[in-house]
Backbone as a printed PyTorch tensor [residue, N CA C, xyz], in Angstrom:
tensor([[[ 10.9560, 104.2750,  11.8890],
         [ 10.1800, 103.4180,  12.5480],
         [  9.1940, 103.8740,  10.8620]],

        [[  8.6280, 102.5290,  10.5690],
         [  7.4450, 102.8870,   9.3860],
         [  6.3650, 101.5780,   9.8020]],

        [[  5.6580, 102.5910,   9.2110],
         [  3.7980, 101.7270,   9.5110],
         [  3.4620, 100.6450,   8.1860]],

        [[  2.9480,  99.4850,   8.4840],
         [  2.3330,  98.6740,   7.2280],
         [  0.9330,  98.7220,   7.7990]],

        [[  0.0160,  99.0220,   6.9130],
         [ -1.4460,  98.6210,   6.8900],
         [ -2.0880,  97.3700,   5.8940]],

        [[ -2.7870,  96.4860,   6.7280],
         [ -2.7240,  95.3390,   6.2630],
         [ -3.7640,  94.8560,   6.3540]],

        [[ -4.5660,  93.8120,   5.6490],
         [ -6.1600,  93.7600,   6.2590],
         [ -6.0770,  92.3900,   7.6210]],

        [[ -6.9740,  93.0160,   8.3440],
         [ -6.7630,  92.1520,   9.8020],
         [ -7.5960,  90.8630,   9.7710]],

        [[ -8.5530,  90.4840,   8.6730],
         [ -9.0890,  89.0760,   8.2840],
         [ -9.5770,  88.9790,   6.8550]],

        [[ -9.4640,  88.1450,   6.4310],
         [ -9.3950,  88.3190,   4.8170],
         [-10.9870,  87.5320,   4.6220]],

        [[-11.4440,  88.3840,   3.6480],
         [-13.4830,  87.6470,   3.4240],
         [-12.8490,  86.4540,   2.9810]],

        [[-14.3750,  85.8200,   3.1420],
         [-14.5540,  84.2300,   2.7060],
         [-15.6080,  84.1630,   1.3190]],

        [[-15.7900,  84.8840,   0.5120],
         [-15.9450,  84.7470,  -0.8720],
         [-15.2260,  85.5830,  -1.7620]],

        [[-15.7850,  85.2690,  -2.9070],
         [-14.3760,  85.2370,  -4.0220],
         [-13.5550,  84.0200,  -4.4440]],

        [[-12.3310,  84.0370,  -4.6800],
         [-11.5910,  83.1420,  -5.1380],
         [ -9.9910,  83.0640,  -3.8820]],

        [[-10.8060,  83.0700,  -2.4820],
         [-10.0260,  83.6320,  -1.7360],
         [ -8.6730,  82.2290,  -1.5980]],

        [[ -9.2900,  81.0610,  -1.6610],
         [ -8.6740,  79.9330,  -1.6770],
         [ -7.1320,  79.7930,  -2.8320]],

        [[ -7.6360,  80.6390,  -4.0890],
         [ -6.6840,  80.4930,  -4.7860],
         [ -5.4300,  81.4730,  -4.4640]],

        [[ -6.1690,  83.0150,  -3.7660],
         [ -5.2770,  83.7310,  -3.4430],
         [ -4.2980,  83.5260,  -2.5530]],

        [[ -4.8560,  82.3810,  -1.4460],
         [ -4.1090,  81.8960,  -0.1690],
         [ -2.9730,  81.0450,  -0.9080]],

        [[ -3.1560,  80.3540,  -1.7210],
         [ -2.5690,  79.1100,  -2.4200],
         [ -1.2260,  79.9230,  -3.2410]],

        [[ -1.6300,  81.4180,  -3.6110],
         [ -0.2220,  82.2380,  -4.3940],
         [  0.4060,  82.4140,  -3.5110]],

        [[  0.1220,  83.0200,  -2.3830],
         [  0.9680,  83.7210,  -1.5560],
         [  1.5660,  82.2060,  -0.7290]],

        [[  1.3600,  81.1790,  -0.6820],
         [  1.9250,  80.2290,  -0.1270],
         [  2.8040,  79.8140,  -0.9120]],

        [[  3.0090,  79.8100,  -2.5490],
         [  3.9040,  79.7150,  -3.6520],
         [  4.6920,  80.6550,  -3.4530]],

        [[  4.5540,  81.7740,  -3.6010],
         [  5.6890,  82.6350,  -3.2710],
         [  6.7060,  82.7160,  -2.0430]],

        [[  6.0530,  82.3200,  -1.1440],
         [  6.9600,  81.8130,   0.1460],
         [  7.5670,  80.4260,  -0.2430]],

        [[  7.1670,  79.6660,  -0.4290],
         [  7.6400,  78.3310,  -1.0270],
         [  8.9200,  78.7380,  -2.0840]],

        [[  8.8600,  79.4830,  -2.9770],
         [  9.8750,  79.4400,  -4.1890],
         [ 10.8880,  80.3880,  -3.5920]],

        [[ 10.4060,  81.4330,  -2.4410],
         [ 11.8560,  82.1330,  -1.7730],
         [ 12.4190,  80.8910,  -1.2340]],

        [[ 11.7760,  80.2540,  -0.0210],
         [ 12.4300,  79.4540,   0.6280],
         [ 13.4390,  78.2210,   0.0070]],

        [[ 12.5970,  77.8390,  -0.9750],
         [ 13.2740,  76.8190,  -1.9720],
         [ 14.6440,  76.7510,  -2.5230]],

        [[ 14.6880,  78.2420,  -3.1010],
         [ 15.2210,  78.9820,  -3.5090],
         [ 16.6900,  79.0190,  -2.5290]],

        [[ 16.4120,  79.1440,  -1.4230],
         [ 17.6280,  79.6810,  -0.3750],
         [ 18.3490,  78.0670,   0.1060]],

        [[ 19.4160,  78.6420,   1.0500],
         [ 20.1120,  77.6190,   1.6730],
         [ 20.1590,  77.1570,   2.6310]],

        [[ 19.2380,  77.3970,   3.6720],
         [ 18.9340,  76.4360,   4.7940],
         [ 17.3500,  76.2770,   4.8180]],

        [[ 16.6960,  75.2530,   5.5190],
         [ 15.2400,  74.7020,   6.0380],
         [ 14.3190,  76.2150,   6.7120]],

        [[ 13.2990,  76.2640,   6.1860],
         [ 12.5580,  77.2140,   7.1270],
         [ 11.1610,  76.3940,   7.4360]],

        [[ 10.5320,  76.9380,   8.5900],
         [  9.6440,  75.9070,   9.0060],
         [  8.1550,  76.7950,   8.8490]],

        [[  6.8470,  76.2600,   8.0610],
         [  6.2620,  76.9790,   8.1280],
         [  5.1440,  76.8250,   9.3880]],

        [[  4.8510,  77.6710,  10.4030],
         [  3.9000,  77.2150,  11.2810],
         [  2.9450,  78.2910,  11.2570]],

        [[  2.3270,  78.2700,  12.5750],
         [  1.0960,  79.1010,  12.5730],
         [ -0.3350,  78.5060,  11.7660]],

        [[ -1.4590,  79.2970,  11.7560],
         [ -2.8110,  78.7490,  11.5800],
         [ -2.4200,  77.7760,   9.7220]],

        [[ -1.5610,  78.6690,   8.8830],
         [ -1.3750,  78.4560,   7.2260],
         [ -0.9860,  76.9300,   7.9710]],

        [[  0.3440,  76.4550,   8.4700],
         [  0.8870,  75.1420,   8.9820],
         [ -0.1100,  74.2790,   9.0770]],

        [[ -1.1180,  74.7290,  10.1490],
         [ -1.9500,  73.5310,  10.2100],
         [ -3.0280,  73.5430,   9.3330]],

        [[ -3.2080,  74.0730,   8.4430],
         [ -4.3520,  74.3870,   7.6800],
         [ -3.7330,  73.4780,   6.3840]],

        [[ -2.2290,  73.2910,   6.2780],
         [ -1.9510,  72.7190,   5.1320],
         [ -1.2890,  71.0730,   5.4090]],

        [[ -1.2940,  71.2900,   6.7740],
         [ -1.1160,  69.8680,   7.5270],
         [ -2.5080,  68.8190,   7.4240]],

        [[ -3.7650,  69.9460,   7.5520],
         [ -5.0660,  69.2320,   7.2100],
         [ -5.2580,  68.8430,   5.9810]],

        [[ -4.7510,  69.3460,   4.9940],
         [ -5.0700,  69.6920,   3.6140],
         [ -6.3910,  70.3880,   3.1510]],

        [[ -6.9240,  71.1770,   4.0500],
         [ -8.2100,  72.2050,   3.9930],
         [ -8.2170,  73.4040,   4.4720]],

        [[ -8.3290,  74.2690,   3.4670],
         [ -8.3010,  75.7400,   4.0980],
         [ -9.7970,  75.9500,   4.1870]],

        [[-10.6020,  75.7280,   5.5740],
         [-11.9920,  76.0850,   5.6260],
         [-12.0710,  77.9560,   6.1960]],

        [[-10.5900,  78.4260,   6.4220],
         [-10.8270,  79.8040,   6.5670],
         [ -9.8530,  80.6230,   5.4370]],

        [[ -9.9920,  81.6090,   5.8130],
         [ -9.0000,  82.6430,   4.4980],
         [ -8.0080,  82.9290,   5.7780]],

        [[ -7.3070,  82.9180,   6.0980],
         [ -5.8380,  83.3930,   6.8110],
         [ -5.0730,  84.5580,   6.4160]],

        [[ -5.3120,  85.4790,   7.3370],
         [ -4.5790,  86.9120,   7.2820],
         [ -3.0520,  87.0710,   7.0100]],

        [[ -2.0490,  85.9170,   7.6200],
         [ -0.9790,  86.3120,   7.5460],
         [ -0.0970,  84.8260,   7.5110]],

        [[  1.4860,  84.9250,   7.2040],
         [  2.0910,  83.4930,   7.7480],
         [  2.9860,  83.6260,   8.1770]],

        [[  3.2930,  82.6350,   8.7290],
         [  4.2770,  82.4040,   9.8090],
         [  4.9530,  81.5870,   9.8010]],

        [[  6.5620,  82.1300,   9.6740],
         [  7.7580,  81.0630,   9.3400],
         [  8.3890,  80.9790,  10.8910]],

        [[  9.5980,  80.0460,  10.8570],
         [ 10.0340,  79.4540,  12.0190],
         [ 11.6390,  79.1910,  11.3950]],

        [[ 12.7910,  79.4990,  11.9390],
         [ 14.0310,  79.2500,  11.9590],
         [ 15.0410,  79.3690,  12.5200]],

        [[ 15.7730,  77.9630,  13.0970],
         [ 16.6710,  78.2140,  13.5670],
         [ 18.0680,  79.2750,  13.5950]],

        [[ 18.2620,  79.5940,  14.8260],
         [ 19.1530,  80.7910,  14.6010],
         [ 20.7120,  80.5740,  14.0500]],

        [[ 20.9300,  79.0620,  13.9460],
         [ 22.2470,  78.8100,  13.2390],
         [ 21.9730,  79.3120,  11.8390]],

        [[ 21.1270,  79.0520,  11.3270],
         [ 20.5460,  79.4640,  10.0660],
         [ 20.2670,  80.7050,   9.2770]],

        [[ 20.3490,  81.3150,  10.2940],
         [ 19.4800,  83.1260,  10.3900],
         [ 20.4320,  83.8340,   9.7200]],

        [[ 21.7620,  83.5190,   9.8240],
         [ 22.5350,  84.5470,   8.8760],
         [ 22.7660,  84.5040,   7.2100]],

        [[ 22.6070,  83.4250,   6.9120],
         [ 22.2700,  82.8290,   5.5370],
         [ 21.2090,  83.1210,   4.8980]],

        [[ 19.7580,  82.7590,   5.6500],
         [ 18.6930,  83.1170,   5.2420],
         [ 18.2660,  84.4250,   5.3510]],

        [[ 18.8740,  85.3050,   6.1040],
         [ 18.4320,  86.9890,   6.1100],
         [ 19.6620,  87.3170,   4.9950]],

        [[ 20.4900,  86.8940,   4.3160],
         [ 21.2250,  87.3090,   3.2500],
         [ 20.3830,  86.6810,   1.9280]],

        [[ 20.0400,  85.7990,   2.0730],
         [ 19.1400,  84.9660,   0.9380],
         [ 17.6780,  86.5060,   0.9350]],

        [[ 17.0790,  86.1070,   1.8610],
         [ 15.5860,  87.3180,   1.5840],
         [ 16.2320,  88.3890,   1.3090]],

        [[ 17.2430,  89.2470,   1.8790],
         [ 17.3640,  90.6830,   1.6660],
         [ 17.8960,  90.4600,   0.3830]],

        [[ 18.3160,  89.6730,  -0.6120],
         [ 18.6040,  89.6690,  -1.9740],
         [ 17.3750,  89.4020,  -3.0090]],

        [[ 16.4390,  89.1180,  -2.1370],
         [ 15.0130,  88.9320,  -3.0780],
         [ 14.4290,  90.0360,  -2.7340]],

        [[ 14.8550,  90.9670,  -2.1470],
         [ 13.6740,  92.5180,  -1.7680],
         [ 13.0830,  92.4070,  -0.6030]],

        [[ 13.5930,  91.8980,   0.5060],
         [ 12.9090,  91.6400,   2.0950],
         [ 14.0560,  92.7850,   2.5250]],

        [[ 13.7220,  93.3490,   3.8310],
         [ 13.9710,  93.8330,   4.9440],
         [ 13.5950,  93.5540,   5.8110]],

        [[ 14.8460,  93.5950,   6.8690],
         [ 14.0470,  93.3400,   8.3380],
         [ 13.6180,  93.9740,   9.4690]],

        [[ 12.7640,  93.8840,  10.0670],
         [ 12.7160,  94.7430,  11.0450],
         [ 11.9190,  93.7320,  12.3890]],

        [[ 11.7280,  94.8770,  13.4420],
         [ 11.2770,  94.1200,  14.6550],
         [ 10.1810,  94.9250,  15.0690]],

        [[  9.2960,  94.4280,  15.7780],
         [  7.7780,  94.8590,  15.6740],
         [  7.7930,  95.6380,  17.2060]],

        [[  6.9890,  97.1390,  16.6180],
         [  7.1530,  98.2300,  18.1030],
         [  5.6240,  98.0900,  17.9720]],

        [[  4.4830,  97.5510,  17.5870],
         [  3.0300,  98.1640,  17.8560],
         [  2.3360,  97.6930,  17.1160]],

        [[  0.9180,  97.1720,  17.4020],
         [  0.2220,  96.8960,  16.2830],
         [ -1.2660,  97.2890,  16.8680]],

        [[ -2.1570,  97.6110,  16.1580],
         [ -3.5220,  98.0190,  16.6320],
         [ -4.7000,  98.2140,  15.5010]],

        [[ -5.5590,  97.5720,  15.7040],
         [ -6.7410,  97.7140,  14.1970],
         [ -7.1660,  98.9410,  14.4880]],

        [[ -7.2690,  99.5830,  13.3100],
         [ -7.8020, 101.0760,  12.9660],
         [ -8.7870, 101.0530,  12.6330]],

        [[ -9.4050,  99.7800,  11.7910],
         [-10.8800,  99.5650,  11.4490],
         [-11.5280,  98.1980,  11.6010]],

        [[-12.6680,  97.4640,  11.0730],
         [-12.5120,  96.1450,  11.8040],
         [-12.3320,  95.7370,  10.6400]],

        [[-11.9690,  96.3640,   9.5680],
         [-11.2380,  95.5480,   8.7090],
         [ -9.4750,  95.6630,   8.5340]],

        [[ -8.7770,  96.6980,   8.9080],
         [ -7.3960,  96.7220,   8.9400],
         [ -7.0470,  97.1020,  10.1640]],

        [[ -5.4990,  96.7720,  10.0590],
         [ -4.6540,  96.8640,  11.2150],
         [ -3.5850,  97.9930,  10.8810]],

        [[ -2.7720,  98.3270,  11.5790],
         [ -1.7420,  98.8070,  10.9840],
         [ -0.2890,  98.5480,  12.4740]],

        [[  0.6700,  97.9800,  11.3210],
         [  1.6060,  97.5780,  12.2530],
         [  2.9970,  98.5370,  12.2480]],

        [[  3.5110,  99.3770,  13.2690],
         [  4.4610, 100.1790,  13.2810],
         [  5.8030,  99.2500,  13.4860]],

        [[  6.6000,  99.4960,  12.8270],
         [  7.9750,  98.1590,  13.0280],
         [  9.0360,  99.0030,  13.1520]],

        [[ 10.1360,  98.7150,  13.6000],
         [ 11.5400,  99.5630,  13.6900],
         [ 12.2280,  98.7100,  12.4200]],

        [[ 13.0840,  99.4430,  11.4140],
         [ 13.8350,  98.8250,  10.6330],
         [ 15.0120,  98.2490,  11.0370]],

        [[ 16.1640,  96.8850,  10.6560],
         [ 17.0530,  96.5490,  11.5760],
         [ 18.2630,  96.2890,   9.8620]],

        [[ 19.2710,  96.3940,  10.8310],
         [ 20.5460,  96.3460,   9.5680],
         [ 20.3710,  95.1680,   9.2790]],

        [[ 19.8910,  94.2620,  10.1660],
         [ 20.2200,  92.7000,   9.9200],
         [ 19.1310,  91.9790,  11.0340]],

        [[ 18.9570,  90.8210,  11.2730],
         [ 17.9340,  90.1210,  12.0710],
         [ 18.6980,  89.8140,  13.5340]],

        [[ 20.3090,  90.1400,  13.1270],
         [ 20.7950,  89.7680,  14.7100],
         [ 20.8400,  90.7780,  15.7770]],

        [[ 20.3210,  92.3170,  14.9450],
         [ 20.1500,  93.3960,  15.6350],
         [ 19.4890,  93.1850,  16.9210]],

        [[ 17.9620,  92.0710,  16.5730],
         [ 17.0270,  92.2420,  17.6140],
         [ 16.9990,  90.6290,  17.8860]],

        [[ 18.0380,  89.7960,  18.4390],
         [ 17.9780,  88.3410,  18.7490],
         [ 18.4130,  88.5890,  20.2210]],

        [[ 19.3920,  89.5320,  20.3290],
         [ 19.6770,  89.2550,  21.5330],
         [ 18.5070,  89.6980,  22.6320]],

        [[ 17.9270,  90.5410,  22.6400],
         [ 16.6380,  90.8530,  23.3770],
         [ 15.2840,  90.3400,  23.1460]],

        [[ 14.9880,  90.3130,  21.5890],
         [ 13.7200,  89.8390,  21.3460],
         [ 13.6040,  88.6190,  20.2850]],

        [[ 12.6460,  87.8710,  20.4180],
         [ 12.7500,  86.6240,  19.2230],
         [ 11.7350,  87.3160,  18.2490]],

        [[ 11.1330,  88.3200,  18.3640],
         [ 10.2340,  88.8590,  17.4120],
         [ 11.0130,  89.4180,  16.1390]],

        [[ 10.7320,  88.7550,  14.9950],
         [ 11.1270,  89.3800,  13.8080],
         [ 10.0220,  89.2080,  12.9220]],

        [[ 10.4780,  90.1730,  11.7470],
         [  9.2730,  90.1750,  10.4780],
         [ 10.3510,  90.4940,   9.2600]],

        [[  9.9090,  89.9040,   8.2480],
         [ 10.6710,  90.3250,   6.6700],
         [  9.4920,  90.9540,   5.9330]],

        [[  9.6010,  92.1280,   5.7400],
         [  9.0780,  93.2680,   5.1920],
         [  9.2700,  93.3730,   3.8710]],

        [[  8.4260,  93.2320,   2.8850],
         [  8.9920,  93.8000,   1.2790],
         [  8.6110,  95.0660,   1.1360]],

        [[  9.1900,  96.3640,   1.5440],
         [  9.1060,  97.6340,   1.5320],
         [  9.2940,  97.9390,   0.0440]],

        [[  8.4250,  99.0170,  -0.1180],
         [  7.8400, 100.1500,  -1.2460],
         [  8.6320, 101.6840,  -1.3530]],

        [[  9.1510, 101.8350,   0.1550],
         [  9.5840, 103.2150,   0.0180],
         [  8.6250, 103.9980,   0.4560]],

        [[  7.8830, 103.6050,   1.1650],
         [  6.8410, 104.1700,   1.7270],
         [  7.1550, 104.2720,   3.4510]],

        [[  6.5380, 105.4060,   4.2800],
         [  6.7010, 105.1940,   5.7740],
         [  5.2490, 104.5950,   6.0100]],

        [[  4.3920, 104.6650,   5.2430],
         [  3.2890, 104.2500,   5.4770],
         [  2.9640, 103.1430,   4.1330]],

        [[  2.9760, 101.9780,   4.2880],
         [  2.5960, 101.2880,   3.5350],
         [  1.5320, 100.0370,   3.0660]],

        [[  0.7500, 100.1480,   2.5290],
         [ -0.4820,  99.5740,   2.5430],
         [ -0.3830,  98.5730,   1.5970]],

        [[ -0.4040,  97.1040,   2.3100],
         [ -0.0820,  95.9520,   1.7470],
         [ -1.5410,  94.9360,   1.3770]],

        [[ -1.3640,  93.7820,   0.6870],
         [ -2.4500,  92.8230,   0.5110],
         [ -2.0430,  91.5600,  -0.0430]],

        [[ -0.8170,  91.6450,   0.1090],
         [ -0.4490,  90.2540,  -0.3820],
         [  0.4050,  89.6070,   0.4730]],

        [[ -0.2160,  88.4240,   1.5570],
         [  0.6590,  87.8440,   2.8900],
         [  2.0890,  87.8980,   2.7650]],

        [[  2.6100,  87.6210,   1.1470],
         [  4.0850,  87.1980,   1.2810],
         [  4.8330,  88.5860,   1.5640]],

        [[  4.3230,  89.6290,   1.2660],
         [  5.0400,  90.8920,   1.6400],
         [  5.1010,  91.0570,   3.3950]],

        [[  4.9190,  90.3610,   4.0100],
         [  4.6860,  90.6670,   5.6310],
         [  4.7480,  89.3390,   6.0390]],

        [[  5.5380,  89.0700,   6.8450],
         [  5.9130,  87.7290,   7.3560],
         [  6.4630,  87.7870,   8.5330]],

        [[  5.7250,  87.2430,   9.6250],
         [  6.5260,  86.6680,  11.0040],
         [  7.5450,  85.7890,  11.0030]],

        [[  8.3600,  86.0860,  11.7630],
         [  9.2870,  84.9180,  12.1040],
         [  9.6270,  84.8670,  13.3620]],

        [[  9.4150,  83.2760,  13.6080],
         [  9.7360,  82.8920,  15.0100],
         [ 11.2640,  82.4480,  14.9420]],

        [[ 12.2750,  81.9810,  16.1190],
         [ 13.7700,  81.6770,  15.9210],
         [ 13.6900,  81.1120,  16.6300]],

        [[ 14.4410,  79.6800,  16.5790],
         [ 14.3550,  78.6030,  16.9030],
         [ 15.8810,  78.4720,  17.6630]],

        [[ 16.4260,  77.6770,  18.6490],
         [ 17.6170,  77.1220,  18.8090],
         [ 17.8440,  75.5220,  19.1520]],

        [[ 18.2640,  74.7470,  18.5170],
         [ 18.4780,  73.8130,  18.2650],
         [ 19.2580,  73.3020,  19.8390]],

        [[ 18.1960,  72.6670,  20.8770],
         [ 19.4240,  71.8870,  21.9770],
         [ 18.9680,  70.7430,  22.1500]],

        [[ 20.0090,  70.0640,  22.9670],
         [ 20.1840,  68.5940,  22.7680],
         [ 18.7700,  68.0760,  23.3270]],

        [[ 17.6860,  68.7550,  24.1540],
         [ 16.3470,  68.3160,  24.3030],
         [ 15.2900,  68.1410,  23.0580]],

        [[ 15.5640,  69.3380,  22.6870],
         [ 14.7010,  69.4080,  21.4980],
         [ 14.8320,  71.0490,  20.8420]],

        [[ 13.8260,  71.4190,  20.2340],
         [ 13.9890,  73.0310,  19.7330],
         [ 13.4310,  74.0250,  20.5980]],

        [[ 14.1410,  74.7540,  20.9580],
         [ 14.1230,  76.0290,  22.3350],
         [ 13.1080,  76.9820,  21.3800]],

        [[ 12.1060,  77.3840,  21.9750],
         [ 11.4110,  78.2300,  21.0860],
         [ 11.7460,  79.8830,  21.2520]],

        [[ 12.5330,  80.5020,  20.9820],
         [ 12.6510,  81.8640,  21.4550],
         [ 11.8860,  82.9450,  21.9400]],

        [[ 11.4200,  83.5780,  22.7800],
         [ 10.0560,  84.1900,  23.1700],
         [  9.0940,  83.5640,  24.0930]],

        [[  8.5500,  82.2550,  23.6690],
         [  7.9980,  81.6160,  24.0650],
         [  8.4880,  80.7820,  25.6500]],

        [[  9.9850,  80.9950,  25.6540],
         [ 10.5740,  80.2410,  26.7320],
         [  9.9080,  78.5940,  27.2870]],

        [[ 10.0530,  77.8600,  26.2790],
         [  9.4930,  76.7410,  25.8950],
         [ 10.5410,  75.3770,  25.2860]],

        [[ 10.7500,  74.2760,  25.6890],
         [ 11.6590,  73.5090,  24.7110],
         [ 10.6440,  72.3460,  24.2480]],

        [[ 10.4520,  72.4410,  22.7130],
         [  9.6300,  71.1430,  22.2120],
         [ 10.4730,  70.0010,  21.9590]],

        [[ 10.4060,  68.9630,  22.6820],
         [ 10.9420,  67.8590,  22.5790],
         [ 10.7480,  67.3490,  21.3460]],

        [[ 12.5600,  66.7230,  20.5470],
         [ 12.3970,  66.8330,  19.1830],
         [ 11.2110,  65.5780,  18.6450]],

        [[ 10.8420,  64.7710,  19.4820],
         [  9.6840,  63.8130,  18.8540],
         [  8.4580,  64.3050,  18.9710]],

        [[  8.5690,  65.6320,  19.4630],
         [  6.9070,  66.8620,  19.0350],
         [  6.9730,  67.4090,  18.3140]],

        [[  8.5830,  67.8160,  17.7440],
         [  8.7540,  68.6590,  16.5960],
         [  8.6190,  68.0340,  15.2330]],

        [[  9.5380,  66.8750,  15.1610],
         [  9.7580,  66.1110,  14.1760],
         [  9.0770,  64.7870,  14.1210]],

        [[  8.8100,  64.2390,  12.9190],
         [  9.3920,  64.3840,  12.1290],
         [  8.7790,  65.4550,  11.4040]],

        [[  9.1190,  66.1870,  10.0070],
         [  8.6570,  67.2480,   9.0630],
         [  8.2630,  67.0060,   7.6970]],

        [[  7.2050,  67.4660,   7.7320],
         [  6.4100,  67.0720,   6.1180],
         [  7.2610,  68.2250,   5.6320]],

        [[  7.6170,  67.3280,   4.1180],
         [  8.2070,  68.2180,   2.9780],
         [  7.1170,  69.5650,   2.2970]],

        [[  7.1410,  70.5610,   1.9390],
         [  6.4730,  71.3100,   1.2750],
         [  6.9080,  71.7400,   0.3860]],

        [[  8.2820,  71.0630,  -0.0650],
         [  9.6120,  71.6860,  -0.9610],
         [ 10.7720,  71.2210,  -0.8290]],

        [[ 11.7500,  71.6840,  -1.2000],
         [ 13.0140,  71.6440,  -1.1340],
         [ 13.6550,  71.7840,  -0.1130]],

        [[ 13.2650,  73.1510,   0.6690],
         [ 13.6170,  73.8300,   2.0830],
         [ 12.1720,  73.8660,   3.0680]],

        [[ 11.2850,  74.1710,   2.2970],
         [ 10.0880,  74.6120,   3.3760],
         [  9.1120,  73.2880,   3.9810]],

        [[  9.3920,  73.2470,   5.1180],
         [  8.8510,  72.2110,   5.7400],
         [  7.9780,  72.4600,   6.8380]],

        [[  6.7520,  71.6210,   7.3400],
         [  5.7240,  71.5780,   8.0910],
         [  6.5240,  70.6340,   9.4610]],

        [[  6.3610,  71.5070,  10.3950],
         [  6.6400,  70.6370,  11.8560],
         [  5.5900,  69.9230,  12.2460]],

        [[  6.2130,  68.6840,  13.0600],
         [  5.3040,  68.3920,  13.5690],
         [  3.8290,  68.9390,  14.1950]],

        [[  2.7270,  68.6960,  14.3400],
         [  1.8460,  69.5640,  14.9190],
         [  1.3260,  69.4760,  16.4640]],

        [[  1.9620,  68.5000,  16.6540],
         [  2.2010,  68.1400,  18.3450],
         [  3.2230,  69.6310,  18.8270]],

        [[  3.7130,  70.3720,  18.0940],
         [  4.6450,  71.1620,  18.9340],
         [  3.4730,  72.2180,  19.4770]],

        [[  2.8600,  72.5180,  18.5970],
         [  1.8080,  73.6650,  19.6020],
         [  1.6530,  73.0610,  21.0010]],

        [[  1.2820,  71.6170,  21.5180],
         [  1.2050,  71.3550,  22.7360],
         [  1.9390,  72.4710,  23.8770]],

        [[  3.0680,  72.5390,  23.0580],
         [  4.2490,  73.0760,  24.0330],
         [  3.7390,  74.6720,  24.2580]],

        [[  3.2080,  75.3570,  23.5320],
         [  2.4810,  76.5560,  23.4900],
         [  2.0370,  77.4730,  24.2790]],

        [[  1.7270,  78.4720,  24.8310],
         [  0.3100,  78.7770,  25.2790],
         [ -0.9700,  79.0060,  24.5200]],

        [[ -2.0190,  78.4610,  25.5530],
         [ -2.9890,  77.9600,  24.6430],
         [ -3.1490,  79.3630,  22.9990]],

        [[ -3.4390,  78.5670,  22.1110],
         [ -3.3160,  79.6400,  20.6970],
         [ -4.6610,  80.2630,  21.0460]],

        [[ -4.5740,  81.5450,  20.0470],
         [ -5.9010,  82.0940,  19.3870],
         [ -6.7560,  80.9900,  19.2680]],

        [[ -8.2300,  81.6640,  19.5530],
         [ -9.4720,  81.2770,  18.9420],
         [ -9.3780,  80.6660,  17.5950]],

        [[ -9.0410,  81.3070,  16.6210],
         [ -8.6910,  80.9480,  15.1730],
         [ -7.8900,  79.2720,  15.1200]],

        [[ -6.9240,  78.9640,  15.9540],
         [ -5.9160,  78.0240,  15.9860],
         [ -6.4640,  76.9790,  16.6620]],

        [[ -7.4230,  77.8090,  17.5700],
         [ -8.2740,  76.3830,  18.5850],
         [ -9.1640,  75.6320,  17.2480]],

        [[ -9.9180,  76.6280,  16.5800],
         [-10.5680,  75.6940,  15.6140],
         [ -9.5370,  75.1010,  14.4770]],

        [[ -8.7210,  75.6090,  14.1420],
         [ -7.2330,  74.8680,  13.3600],
         [ -7.6830,  73.5640,  13.6130]],

        [[ -7.0100,  73.4120,  15.2240],
         [ -6.6730,  72.1730,  15.4540],
         [ -7.6890,  71.2470,  15.6290]],

        [[ -8.7280,  71.7080,  15.4690],
         [-10.1850,  70.7600,  15.6700],
         [-10.5440,  70.0880,  14.5280]],

        [[-10.0660,  71.3740,  13.0770],
         [-10.2660,  70.7620,  11.8970],
         [ -9.0990,  69.6220,  11.8510]],

        [[ -7.8900,  69.9430,  12.2900],
         [ -6.9010,  68.9370,  11.6610],
         [ -6.9600,  67.2900,  12.6760]],

        [[ -7.8540,  67.7400,  13.5870],
         [ -8.0910,  66.5040,  14.6810],
         [ -9.1250,  65.2650,  13.8160]],

        [[-10.2370,  66.1570,  13.3890],
         [-11.5060,  65.5890,  12.9040],
         [-11.1030,  65.0460,  11.3690]],

        [[-10.4790,  65.6470,  10.9170],
         [-10.2170,  65.3500,   9.3810],
         [ -9.1130,  64.2480,   9.6380]],

        [[ -8.2600,  63.8910,  10.4920],
         [ -6.9940,  62.9040,  10.2310],
         [ -7.1970,  61.9520,  11.0970]],

        [[ -8.0910,  62.1550,  12.1530],
         [ -8.0830,  61.1450,  13.7170],
         [ -6.7790,  61.0720,  14.2690]],

        [[ -5.8910,  61.9140,  14.1530],
         [ -4.4840,  61.6200,  14.6150],
         [ -4.0610,  62.7280,  16.0370]],

        [[ -3.0300,  62.3350,  16.8550],
         [ -3.1920,  62.6200,  17.6690],
         [ -2.5970,  64.2300,  17.4610]],

        [[ -3.5640,  65.3400,  18.1030],
         [ -2.8630,  66.9770,  17.7250],
         [ -3.1270,  67.1670,  19.0620]],

        [[ -2.3690,  68.3720,  19.5680],
         [ -2.0790,  69.1400,  20.7240],
         [ -3.4780,  69.1220,  21.6620]],

        [[ -3.8890,  68.8600,  22.8930],
         [ -5.1520,  69.5100,  23.5230],
         [ -5.1380,  70.9910,  23.6770]],

        [[ -6.6570,  70.8390,  23.5720],
         [ -7.2380,  72.2090,  23.4630],
         [ -7.5260,  72.9560,  25.0260]],

        [[ -6.8780,  73.7300,  25.4780],
         [ -6.7450,  74.2900,  26.2760],
         [ -8.1350,  74.8960,  26.7880]]])
């Protein structure tokens, strides 16, 4: 087991927009230099769809199809990342949280029983304090089925017309259709606000707000 201490929330002053853009660029470079397509999801994905960072996101979430997992795992490992499975997470102060994770020999070790995976750029410590979002990435697993993209761990299938078309952020990094959100449980309050911003800025159909 090891623990990662990271910010719970990101400050809203200073050059936080540039910091967020820098972290996204690190992820884009990692994915674009790899062999398979990866989707940027979660709050950061919605913000990029809207073209506006109205809040400072604490983390970056990725999604990948299981058929591509082995190839991407080899690529990520060669770039200094290790795979882990979440064990627990808790707030330790109003500003930081601790995430306890179990190191994995490879992501296949966790896929049989859980769709929850993390990529961690470890520094050789059992308690690592990080500030860069790109050093600690949550990875959602997808299965391609005839009816659409099956989101493992959520027990839902997103029809292809609600997952695609994807918007390109680079050679391999993609944004899924934001309508995929309508097939997931009600999002966190912050992402509910993200959806409102997306709707207001683009006047386009987006998932209903539960």
